[in-house]
N, CA, C and O of each residue as an XYZ file, in Angstrom:
516
protein
N     -48.326     29.004    -10.159
C     -49.444     28.797     -9.251
C     -49.992     30.162     -8.821
O     -49.241     31.090     -8.521
N     -51.304     30.248     -8.800
C     -51.966     31.486     -8.415
C     -52.478     31.344     -6.983
O     -53.567     30.815     -6.761
N     -51.695     31.816     -6.011
C     -52.063     31.710     -4.604
C     -52.954     32.898     -4.241
O     -52.604     34.050     -4.499
N     -54.104     32.604     -3.643
C     -55.120     33.625     -3.406
C     -55.506     33.733     -1.939
O     -55.704     32.725     -1.260
N     -55.609     34.967     -1.458
C     -56.154     35.277     -0.136
C     -57.398     36.124     -0.394
O     -57.332     37.126     -1.106
N     -58.524     35.727      0.179
C     -59.774     36.461      0.004
C     -60.112     37.196      1.297
O     -60.115     36.601      2.375
N     -60.395     38.487      1.182
C     -60.783     39.316      2.321
C     -62.243     39.708      2.124
O     -62.613     40.243      1.079
N     -63.079     39.436      3.146
C     -64.502     39.740      3.077
C     -64.827     40.786      4.143
O     -64.730     40.520      5.341
N     -65.211     41.972      3.692
C     -65.533     43.052      4.633
C     -66.361     44.102      3.911
O     -66.074     44.452      2.767
N     -67.386     44.600      4.583
C     -68.267     45.593      3.963
C     -67.736     47.020      4.075
O     -68.286     47.928      3.451
N     -66.683     47.234      4.856
C     -66.113     48.575      5.010
C     -65.307     48.934      3.760
O     -64.431     48.173      3.351
N     -65.599     50.091      3.148
C     -64.932     50.443      1.887
C     -63.428     50.684      1.993
O     -62.719     50.529      1.000
N     -62.923     51.059      3.168
C     -61.493     51.359      3.307
C     -60.629     50.131      3.573
O     -59.403     50.237      3.598
N     -61.241     48.976      3.770
C     -60.489     47.768      4.116
C     -59.563     47.340      2.979
O     -58.417     46.961      3.225
N     -60.041     47.395      1.752
C     -59.202     46.976      0.622
C     -57.922     47.806      0.551
O     -56.833     47.253      0.400
N     -58.047     49.128      0.658
C     -56.866     50.001      0.608
C     -55.909     49.689      1.754
O     -54.693     49.668      1.559
N     -56.447     49.446      2.946
C     -55.626     49.137      4.113
C     -54.841     47.843      3.900
O     -53.638     47.800      4.155
N     -55.512     46.794      3.436
C     -54.846     45.506      3.217
C     -53.822     45.603      2.081
O     -52.724     45.058      2.185
N     -54.179     46.287      1.013
C     -53.228     46.442     -0.106
C     -51.982     47.211      0.350
O     -50.871     46.915     -0.090
N     -52.166     48.180      1.217
C     -51.045     48.947      1.771
C     -50.160     48.047      2.640
O     -48.937     48.052      2.502
N     -50.784     47.279      3.531
C     -50.032     46.434      4.462
C     -49.265     45.308      3.751
O     -48.195     44.899      4.201
N     -49.817     44.818      2.645
C     -49.204     43.690      1.937
C     -48.642     44.101      0.579
O     -48.460     43.255     -0.297
N     -48.366     45.395      0.397
C     -47.965     45.908     -0.918
C     -46.710     45.225     -1.466
O     -46.639     44.949     -2.663
N     -45.731     44.951     -0.621
C     -44.501     44.307     -1.112
C     -44.784     42.897     -1.620
O     -44.284     42.486     -2.667
N     -45.588     42.171     -0.865
C     -45.934     40.796     -1.267
C     -46.721     40.797     -2.580
O     -46.479     39.977     -3.466
N     -47.664     41.730     -2.684
C     -48.495     41.804     -3.884
C     -47.664     42.223     -5.089
O     -47.834     41.688     -6.184
N     -46.763     43.183     -4.884
C     -45.888     43.635     -5.970
C     -44.959     42.502     -6.407
O     -44.688     42.338     -7.596
N     -44.476     41.725     -5.441
C     -43.578     40.602     -5.744
C     -44.346     39.379     -6.256
O     -43.745     38.362     -6.602
N     -45.664     39.486     -6.301
C     -46.557     38.420     -6.767
C     -46.411     37.125     -5.974
O     -46.524     36.027     -6.520
N     -46.154     37.277     -4.658
C     -46.113     36.098     -3.778
C     -47.489     35.473     -3.685
O     -47.628     34.254     -3.590
N     -48.515     36.332     -3.714
C     -49.900     35.881     -3.715
C     -50.773     37.001     -4.250
O     -50.326     38.135     -4.421
N     -52.025     36.662     -4.509
C     -53.014     37.621     -4.983
C     -54.018     37.829     -3.858
O     -54.359     36.891     -3.137
N     -54.484     39.056     -3.714
C     -55.502     39.340     -2.714
C     -56.758     39.783     -3.441
O     -56.720     40.697     -4.264
N     -57.874     39.130     -3.131
C     -59.150     39.508     -3.722
C     -60.048     39.999     -2.590
O     -59.849     39.637     -1.431
N     -61.024     40.815     -2.926
C     -61.880     41.436     -1.916
C     -63.339     41.261     -2.284
O     -63.733     41.455     -3.434
N     -64.135     40.892     -1.291
C     -65.585     40.795     -1.442
C     -66.202     41.726     -0.408
O     -65.775     41.742      0.747
N     -67.205     42.502     -0.813
C     -67.785     43.469      0.119
C     -69.055     42.987      0.799
O     -69.725     43.754      1.492
N     -69.390     41.704      0.601
C     -70.543     41.115      1.285
C     -70.376     39.598      1.307
O     -69.572     39.042      0.559
N     -71.140     38.941      2.166
C     -71.070     37.480      2.238
C     -71.533     36.827      0.929
O     -70.866     35.909      0.453
N     -72.659     37.267      0.326
C     -73.054     36.665     -0.958
C     -71.983     36.847     -2.046
O     -71.737     35.932     -2.832
N     -71.352     38.019     -2.090
C     -70.271     38.269     -3.040
C     -69.118     37.301     -2.765
O     -68.522     36.764     -3.698
N     -68.810     37.083     -1.507
C     -67.738     36.155     -1.128
C     -68.049     34.736     -1.601
O     -67.176     34.052     -2.135
N     -69.286     34.295     -1.405
C     -69.661     32.938     -1.827
C     -69.499     32.767     -3.334
O     -69.043     31.721     -3.796
N     -69.866     33.782     -4.096
C     -69.695     33.734     -5.544
C     -68.219     33.623     -5.901
O     -67.835     32.818     -6.750
N     -67.398     34.434     -5.250
C     -65.957     34.413     -5.533
C     -65.320     33.088     -5.105
O     -64.462     32.555     -5.808
N     -65.737     32.561     -3.960
C     -65.179     31.295     -3.471
C     -65.523     30.161     -4.428
O     -64.672     29.324     -4.729
N     -66.752     30.126     -4.903
C     -67.165     29.087     -5.851
C     -66.375     29.193     -7.155
O     -66.145     28.189     -7.830
N     -65.962     30.406     -7.506
C     -65.212     30.621     -8.751
C     -63.712     30.375     -8.588
O     -62.973     30.476     -9.568
N     -63.243     30.057     -7.389
C     -61.800     29.893     -7.154
C     -61.356     28.439     -7.151
O     -60.236     28.134     -6.743
N     -62.213     27.551     -7.598
C     -61.867     26.122     -7.544
C     -60.552     25.853     -8.282
O     -59.788     24.976     -7.878
N     -60.283     26.593     -9.349
C     -59.055     26.389    -10.121
C     -57.846     27.099     -9.502
O     -56.707     26.813     -9.874
N     -58.081     28.009     -8.574
C     -56.986     28.745     -7.951
C     -56.641     28.100     -6.611
O     -57.421     27.325     -6.058
N     -55.479     28.429     -6.111
C     -55.054     27.932     -4.816
C     -55.474     28.934     -3.743
O     -54.678     29.767     -3.309
N     -56.736     28.842     -3.320
C     -57.257     29.701     -2.263
C     -56.712     29.161     -0.946
O     -57.052     28.055     -0.528
N     -55.848     29.969     -0.288
C     -55.162     29.461      0.903
C     -55.715     30.021      2.205
O     -55.453     29.472      3.276
N     -56.486     31.120      2.124
C     -56.961     31.741      3.349
C     -58.106     32.688      3.045
O     -58.091     33.408      2.047
N     -59.107     32.676      3.928
C     -60.209     33.629      3.852
C     -60.218     34.404      5.163
O     -60.209     33.823      6.248
N     -60.235     35.725      5.038
C     -60.340     36.605      6.200
C     -61.704     37.267      6.103
O     -61.978     37.991      5.146
N     -62.563     37.022      7.090
C     -63.921     37.553      6.998
C     -64.312     38.343      8.234
O     -64.129     37.901      9.368
N     -64.856     39.525      7.979
C     -65.450     40.324      9.042
C     -66.674     39.559      9.557
O     -67.321     38.841      8.796
N     -66.986     39.710     10.826
C     -68.176     39.064     11.382
C     -69.394     39.951     11.187
O     -70.451     39.483     10.765
N     -69.243     41.231     11.495
C     -70.370     42.152     11.480
C     -70.555     42.765     10.097
O     -69.882     43.734      9.745
N     -71.476     42.193      9.309
C     -71.787     42.730      7.985
C     -73.303     42.737      7.823
O     -73.994     41.884      8.381
N     -73.822     43.704      7.055
C     -75.271     43.724      6.827
C     -75.709     42.521      5.998
O     -74.931     41.973      5.217
N     -76.950     42.125      6.179
C     -77.443     40.948      5.456
C     -76.938     39.699      6.144
O     -77.330     39.405      7.273
N     -76.077     38.968      5.474
C     -75.502     37.745      6.032
C     -74.229     38.099      6.800
O     -73.328     38.732      6.249
N     -74.151     37.692      8.066
C     -72.962     37.968      8.880
C     -71.841     36.985      8.535
O     -72.056     35.986      7.850
N     -70.653     37.293      9.023
C     -69.533     36.390      8.827
C     -69.762     35.033      9.476
O     -69.322     34.010      8.950
N     -70.453     35.017     10.626
C     -70.748     33.740     11.293
C     -71.742     32.913     10.480
O     -71.687     31.683     10.505
N     -72.644     33.571      9.765
C     -73.580     32.853      8.890
C     -72.887     32.401      7.603
O     -73.261     31.388      7.012
N     -71.890     33.148      7.182
C     -71.113     32.804      5.989
C     -70.236     31.574      6.227
O     -70.053     30.751      5.330
N     -69.703     31.459      7.424
C     -68.718     30.426      7.756
C     -69.134     28.996      7.369
O     -68.366     28.327      6.677
N     -70.313     28.495      7.782
C     -70.659     27.122      7.391
C     -70.845     26.948      5.887
O     -70.593     25.869      5.351
N     -71.279     27.994      5.212
C     -71.444     27.925      3.757
C     -70.078     27.815      3.065
O     -69.925     27.082      2.088
N     -69.099     28.548      3.584
C     -67.735     28.469      3.053
C     -67.184     27.065      3.281
O     -66.599     26.464      2.380
N     -67.376     26.552      4.487
C     -66.846     25.230      4.835
C     -67.482     24.128      3.975
O     -66.867     23.090      3.727
N     -68.704     24.365      3.530
C     -69.389     23.406      2.649
C     -68.738     23.400      1.264
O     -68.529     22.340      0.675
N     -68.421     24.593      0.751
C     -67.845     24.718     -0.592
C     -66.365     24.355     -0.600
O     -65.902     23.616     -1.468
N     -65.624     24.883      0.379
C     -64.169     24.692      0.436
C     -63.744     24.298      1.856
O     -63.166     25.116      2.570
N     -64.022     23.061      2.272
C     -63.702     22.646      3.646
C     -62.206     22.694      3.967
O     -61.817     22.724      5.134
N     -61.376     22.700      2.927
C     -59.923     22.700      3.104
C     -59.337     24.076      3.367
O     -58.179     24.181      3.774
N     -60.111     25.138      3.144
C     -59.566     26.498      3.243
C     -59.808     27.064      4.638
O     -60.952     27.131      5.089
N     -58.737     27.473      5.328
C     -58.909     28.072      6.652
C     -59.581     29.443      6.564
O     -59.337     30.213      5.635
N     -60.424     29.726      7.544
C     -61.125     31.000      7.618
C     -60.781     31.642      8.959
O     -60.953     31.034     10.015
N     -60.296     32.870      8.899
C     -60.042     33.630     10.121
C     -61.073     34.744     10.175
O     -61.209     35.530      9.237
N     -61.787     34.800     11.272
C     -62.824     35.803     11.453
C     -62.205     37.070     12.042
O     -61.274     37.009     12.845
N     -62.741     38.212     11.626
C     -62.267     39.509     12.114
C     -63.451     40.225     12.750
O     -64.529     40.306     12.160
N     -63.243     40.746     13.962
C     -64.335     41.409     14.656
C     -63.840     42.566     15.514
O     -62.699     42.584     15.974
N     -64.711     43.507     15.710
C     -64.406     44.601     16.639
C     -64.704     44.167     18.068
O     -64.283     44.814     19.027
N     -65.437     43.060     18.196
C     -65.868     42.584     19.510
C     -65.260     41.222     19.775
O     -65.807     40.204     19.350
N     -64.137     41.192     20.472
C     -63.445     39.933     20.725
C     -63.896     39.246     21.995
O     -63.088     38.661     22.716
N     -65.199     39.318     22.272
C     -65.707     38.720     23.504
C     -65.686     37.191     23.416
O     -65.665     36.636     22.318
N     -65.690     36.511     24.564
C     -65.611     35.037     24.581
C     -66.736     34.353     23.804
O     -66.509     33.316     23.180
N     -67.935     34.912     23.833
C     -69.065     34.302     23.128
C     -68.854     34.345     21.611
O     -69.122     33.364     20.918
N     -68.382     35.464     21.108
C     -68.108     35.586     19.666
C     -67.003     34.615     19.269
O     -67.107     33.932     18.250
N     -65.948     34.554     20.072
C     -64.835     33.631     19.801
C     -65.337     32.182     19.776
O     -64.983     31.414     18.881
N     -66.160     31.817     20.759
C     -66.689     30.456     20.829
C     -67.503     30.123     19.579
O     -67.319     29.067     18.974
N     -68.406     31.035     19.197
C     -69.247     30.806     18.016
C     -68.400     30.648     16.753
O     -68.670     29.778     15.926
N     -67.382     31.486     16.610
C     -66.524     31.428     15.425
C     -65.769     30.099     15.365
O     -65.734     29.452     14.318
N     -65.171     29.694     16.476
C     -64.388     28.461     16.490
C     -65.275     27.231     16.338
O     -64.909     26.279     15.649
N     -66.440     27.251     16.981
C     -67.375     26.127     16.828
C     -67.890     26.032     15.396
O     -68.202     24.944     14.912
N     -67.978     27.186     14.718
C     -68.440     27.201     13.332
C     -67.385     26.769     12.329
O     -67.674     26.633     11.140
N     -66.175     26.554     12.798
C     -65.121     26.068     11.912
C     -64.029     27.071     11.597
O     -63.150     26.782     10.784
N     -64.059     28.248     12.220
C     -63.003     29.233     11.974
C     -61.674     28.730     12.527
O     -61.630     28.035     13.542
N     -60.602     29.091     11.845
C     -59.261     28.722     12.297
C     -58.756     29.662     13.377
O     -57.842     29.326     14.129
N     -59.359     30.845     13.449
C     -58.931     31.819     14.435
C     -59.801     33.051     14.395
O     -60.716     33.165     13.580
N     -59.495     33.982     15.301
C     -60.267     35.215     15.399
C     -59.292     36.365     15.653
O     -58.479     36.309     16.576
N     -59.380     37.397     14.833
C     -58.575     38.603     15.023
C     -59.509     39.736     15.416
O     -60.624     39.837     14.904
N     -59.052     40.585     16.325
C     -59.875     41.731     16.707
C     -59.344     42.994     16.039
O     -58.149     43.134     15.780
N     -60.269     43.903     15.773
C     -59.907     45.201     15.208
C     -59.489     46.120     16.338
O     -60.043     46.016     17.433
N     -58.545     47.008     16.125
C     -57.749     47.123     14.908
C     -56.845     45.905     14.731
O     -56.290     45.377     15.694
N     -56.715     45.484     13.512
C     -55.968     44.264     13.195
C     -54.482     44.458     13.479
O     -53.890     45.474     13.114
N     -53.901     43.473     14.131
C     -52.459     43.441     14.343
C     -51.859     42.808     13.085
O     -51.850     41.586     12.937
N     -51.363     43.652     12.187
C     -50.881     43.142     10.905
C     -49.603     42.329     11.029
O     -49.271     41.582     10.109
N     -48.876     42.445     12.132
C     -47.703     41.600     12.346
C     -48.153     40.154     12.526
O     -47.575     39.233     11.949
N     -49.187     39.971     13.329
C     -49.741     38.624     13.552
C     -50.349     38.090     12.251
O     -50.145     36.930     11.892
N     -51.087     38.936     11.561
C     -51.727     38.505     10.311
C     -50.680     38.149      9.260
O     -50.839     37.169      8.533
N     -49.623     38.931      9.177
C     -48.563     38.641      8.201
C     -47.935     37.274      8.472
O     -47.665     36.519      7.538
N     -47.702     36.954      9.746
C     -47.141     35.635     10.096
C     -48.070     34.522      9.629
O     -47.616     33.503      9.107
N     -49.366     34.720      9.816
C     -50.369     33.731      9.394
C     -50.342     33.565      7.881
O     -50.305     32.442      7.379
N     -50.360     34.664      7.162
C     -50.354     34.619      5.698
C     -49.056     33.985      5.204
O     -49.091     33.134      4.315
N     -47.910     34.383      5.762
C     -46.622     33.809      5.358
C     -46.594     32.292      5.563
O     -46.080     31.551      4.726
N     -47.154     31.845      6.693
C     -47.215     30.415      6.988
C     -48.059     29.678      5.941
O     -47.685     28.601      5.476
N     -49.200     30.273      5.580
C     -50.094     29.638      4.583
C     -49.461     29.622      3.205
O     -49.597     28.645      2.468
N     -48.764     30.705      2.848
C     -48.095     30.771      1.545
C     -46.988     29.696      1.480
O     -46.843     29.008      0.469
N     -46.228     29.565      2.550
C     -45.143     28.569      2.598
C     -45.697     27.155      2.431
O     -45.084     26.322      1.764
N     -46.859     26.881      3.038
C     -47.466     25.551      2.906
C     -47.976     25.292      1.484
O     -48.024     24.146      1.037
N     -48.354     26.358      0.783
C     -48.947     26.217     -0.529
C     -47.924     25.994     -1.645
O     -48.246     25.411     -2.681
N     -46.683     26.464     -1.427
C     -45.686     26.349     -2.511
C     -44.898     25.073     -2.434
O     -44.028     24.834     -3.271
């Protein structure tokens, strides 16, 4: 089974950071991590993952063009079964409300607490196997 976590963020250093934080899991092939640098890129990748076990999408909110909040309903239309956790530098109540009302499973603020994120990913991987 090909278990996939998709990370959507326009910041170029995010991929290196996530690969570093999850290097043991990736090396052990517990799951695969894919990266999209924009919301349209993410939608293309999500549509192409129908054959894979996409277990989690982590999406930045603040991106040029289409924001993560605008991406959220489109993701839910294509893959309503896949949880989406929004990531933002601004963890204000209004942003949290919009994300949760839009169907997000949760909201993480930057800098990301990778201990919390690892628990979330581990939980999703355990459910998938």
